[in-house]
N, C-alpha and C positions, 0 to 999 in steps of 0.2 A: 485400214487404219482402225486403232482401238476406240472402243464407245463407252462411254458412260453412262448410269441411269442419274439422272438429276428430276427432282422432283417438284413441281409449279409451287406450291408452299415455301419450301427453300427460297426459291427464286425470289417471291414475294416478298418474303422477311428481309431479304438481303436490299429489295429496292428499297425497302422501309426504312431499314438501318443507315443504308448510304444516303437517303433522301436524294435518290438520282432520279431524272427523266429516263423512262422506258425508251420514249421515242429517240432521246439523245443515244441511248446503249444501241438501238436498231440500227444507226447510223455507222456502225462500225463494221469493218469487215467481215462477212460472217455470219452476223448476229441478226439478219433482214429479220428473221421471224420471231424476235424476242418479245414482241407484245403479244405475238400470239401464245406463245408458251406462257405467258403469265396467266392466261385464263383458261388454259386446260386444266384438266380433274386428273389425267392420268398420268404416269412416268414417260418423261424423254430421252430419247436414247440421242446422245450427242458427241460430239469427237473430243478426244482428250484435250486439241489444241482450244477447241470454243469452248471447252469448261475454263480452259487456263485464260484466254480473252474476256471470259464473263467476269471472273474473278478480279480482273484490272479494272474494269469497267465498274463494278459493283463495289470494288474497295472492300474486298472481304477475302479470306483465303480459300485457295482451292479445295482445301479437306472439308471445309464448314457448306459448300456447295454441294456435295455429294451423300450429304446424310439426308436420310428419308426423313427427319424429323426436324424441325424449327431448333438451329442450333442453340445452346445455352451457353451464356458467357464465361461460365465457370466449370463446364463439362470436363475439361482437363484435369485428370486425376494428379499431375506433376503440380497444380495450383496449390493442393493441401500443403505443399513445401515452402511456401513463399512468406518469410517473414523479413521485416526488419525492428530491430529493436527489440525482440520478443514479442511483438506484435505481428497479427495475420494483418496482411494488405491486401487490398483490391487491386487485383493487376489490371494493368493500362491493355490497352486494344494491341497496341503494338507489341508487347509480349505475347498476348493471347494468339495473334496472328501469326507470330515467327515458331510459338511451338507447333500450330497446327500443322502450318508449313513443312514444318520440319516432322512430324507425323507422318505427313503424305508421301515423303522423301524413304524414311525409315520403313513403311508398310510396301512402298511399293520394292525397296530393296529386300526385305525381308523375303518377299514372295519370291523374288527372283533366286535368291539365294537358295530357298528349297527347292526349285524348280530343277535347279543345278546340281541338286542332291546333296547341298553342304549340311552340316548339322549345327549344333551347338559351338558356339566362340567359348572355348576354354578359359579365357579370361573373366568372364561373367559369373560374378559368384563365387570366385575362387576361394574367396576368405571367408572364414566366421564373421558376424557381425560384431564379437568379441574379440577380434584382432589387436594385436598391439599397435602402437604407433611403429615399433621397430619391424612389426612382422608387416605391416602394409608398406612402409617404406622399402623393404627388402623385394616385395613381389614388384612392386613399382618397377625396379631398377631390372631383376630379372624377367619381367614381362616384356620388358622393352628392349632388354640386351644392352643395356647403360653400362659403360665403363667408369671405374671408379673416375671422380673428377670430370665428368662426361660434361658439364655446364661451366667449366671455368676455362676465361678466356676468348670464347667464341662472340662474334657480333651477335648482339641481339636479336636481329631478325632471324639471320643465320640459327641459332640457339632454339628459336621458337619453330622454323620451319624443320628441320630436323627432328626435332620432338614431334610435331605434327605428323610429318612423315612416319616415322617410327610407329606411331598408335594406328597410322591408316594400315600400315602392313599387317599388324595383326589383328585387323578385322573392325578396329573401332574407327567408324567415319567421324571425322570432325569436321566440322564446318564452322566458317568465319564470315561475320557481316556487322556492318556499323548502322546498319537499318532493315525495314521491312522490305523486302526484297522489289518487288513490284511498283511501289508506290515512293520508294523513297524517302521513307517517315523516318527519321532518327532514333536509334535505340538507346535508351535512357541508362548510362551507367550508375546513375544511384538508384535503379530499380534491380538491376539485374547485371551479374558480368560473366556467367554462365550457367548453363544448364546441362544437365545427363539424362537422356531418355533410355533407360537400360531397357536392352530385351537381349533374350538369349542367343537368337541369330542374327541381330541386326543393331547393337547397342550404337547410338547416335551421340556426341557430344557436340554442344553449340558455343562459340567464343563470341563475346559480345566486342568486337573490333574496336570501339571506342575506347577501350582500355589502354595503359601502357603496355610495350612489351614483356615488361617485369610483370606487370599484373596480370597479362595472357597466360604468360608462361605459369605463374603462380596457380591459376585457373583451370588450366587444361591438365596439371600434375593434381589437381584435388580432383576435378571430375573425372580422372582415370580411375583414384581411389576410390570413388564412388562405386565404378564400375565392376572392379573386383572384388569389393565388396555383395553388389548387387542390389544397390541403393538408389533410386532416382533421386534427383535433386536440383534445386534453383539456388546456385549461389549467388549471395551480394556480401556483401563487406561488412554489413552489420553482426549483431549478436542473433543465435538463433534460439528458440525456444526453450525454455529450461530443461526439458525433456531430452533436447537434442545437443543441448551445447557441448556436452563432452564428447559425443559423437562425433561431430562436427571439428573439436580442439582435436580430436585424436590424429584425424587425417588431416589437419593443418600442418600440424607435428611434423607427421610422416612427410610431406610435401617436402620441409625442410630437411628432413635427415635423406630425403633421397637426392637433394642436390650435394648436402657435405655433411658426412657423420659428425657425431657429437664431439669426437676426438679431434677433428680437423676443422671444427667451428669453433673448439674451445683452444687450440693452437693457432688460428689465424687471428681470433680477436686479441689474444694477448700479444701477438706479435706486432698489431697497428698500434696498441699502446705502448709499447718498447719502443717503436719508432717514432715516438713522440707525437701521434696522433690523437685527437680527441675522441671522445666515444662517437660523436656526430660522424668524424670524417670517418672513423673506422667502418662503421655502419655503411657510409656512401662507397666506402672503396671494396668494402666487399661486394655489394651491389653491383658495382661496375664490372668485377671479375666474375661475380658467379651468377647473376642475370634474375635473380630475386630482387624487390624493393628493398630499400635500405631500411625500410618500416618493418619489413620481415626479420631482417637480421636483428634489429633492436627489441623484438619480441623475443626473438629466441635469447639475446643477451639477458632480457630481463628474466625470463624463466628460468637460465642457468645462474641466475643469483649474480650475472657479472654487470649489471646495471640496473636502473629503475623506471618509473611510470612516466619521468621527464621528458627522457630520452624518446619512449614512444609517442608521447604529444608534441615535441618539436616535429618530429617526421611525418606523423599524419598531417600535419599543417603544412608540410614540403610536399608530400605527395598531392593533397588537393591544389597545391597550387602550379604544381607539373601538370598536373589534367588539365587546369584552367589553361596554363600556357598552349598545350598539345592543341585544345580547341580555336584558341583564337588562330595558331598557325595554320590548322586545316581549313579554318574560315577563309585564310587568305589565299590558298591553294587553289588550281584549276582543275582539281578533281582526280587528277591522276590517267593513269594509262588503262582504259577499261579491260584490256586482254590480259593486263596482269592481275587486275583486281580481280577477275575470274579466275583466275587460276589460284587466286590464294583464297577464295571465299569456299570453294567446293573440293571436297574430299578426294582425292585421288582416286582412291577405290569404288568410291559413287562413280566415279566419272567411268571408269573403265567398266561398270556393270551396265550404263546406259551405253557405250560404245559398242559391247557386247550385243547386247539384245538390239540394237540397230542393226548390226551388221548381220545378225542372221535372219532377220526380218522379222523379229517377235513385237518389234516398237519402230513405230514412224519416226522420219526427223523430227517432223513439227511436235510429235509427243515426247520426243525426247528433249529437243530443246526446251518444251515445257519445263520437264522435271529439272533440267539445269539452268532455267532462268536466263535462256537466252533467246536470241531473236533471229540469227542471220546462221547460214551455213559458214559464213567466213569466221563470225565467232565460235563456231563450235571447231573448227580448223583449228584457228589459232590455239585455243584451249588445250586440242588434244597435243597440239606443238608443246605448248607451256609443259604439261606434265608427263612428257617422254611417251608418248602411247600414238603418235604418229608415223 
């Protein structure tokens, strides 16, 4: 079983941060020696699974526990991209923990790919930062082998899943979740919708599942754009800092053009009006058929001179209302099917890497389960069947 080095000072920091009783932690299976670990001065070698159990008990991330120095809350370089309404914003613990967890998976996947002799992913940084929205849109379509009109007519769930799997097939790990996995702390859609951890070997995109399907589709395309440009980012729906505004808007325009060309959009918008639909009804009609939000199409209509800011404001209110309704309906639900949830939140390529490592004996089942956020062999088997890997 793989072992990791953990430092007592880091454990003491985690106890202070979580305000937990070391005695209570020691009553967990496999952690009986935890109080003694806290008293030591030399590094400790413990199993991957025990580090995972510690992360749950101490309510901190796996990645934080294996650092040789006490973690600093804003240590991750991705945080520099966190802004809302042009202002730098203090990140929440939920966001920091999610980034840290994805870093652990990315680092492990990167090492696995290197050991397998795989090199740089050709999609990462394939475009210059000065690429136009047309060039970015064309690269998105070509990179994922999307046909003309690929988004039209599909069920919203099917549309998002197909794009996610196409990205995965090209080596972009796409993870989706609505909470911090081990602790079920809900992720705030107001704080972030997605982020991209750009790495030349193992690029990773995380999507906040609390968004609508149209929002998740937009976010996934937006983050794919960042990967193609080689630029990491945390995406939210606010404006960006002044020196990044045009860069982000260029990617947003590219997202829209990857779904509908300028000519197709202009024609569809005018057809809607000629059929007697209002601008609001036309935007909603396009959203239903092409998968992005009505707000996205209203913004595009404004940019093309077909509409004005009033429609944008109205649809922004509609979007917020729809998200509120989704939250209320979700609160009334029963939590859904756990196996289906595992299948949707984990990237297929990543699951395949873990499976291969387990089967050749390089990774124990318990350590593999910890990487996947699973608790039993039954859940693992169900995951493989859902992914078509069994």
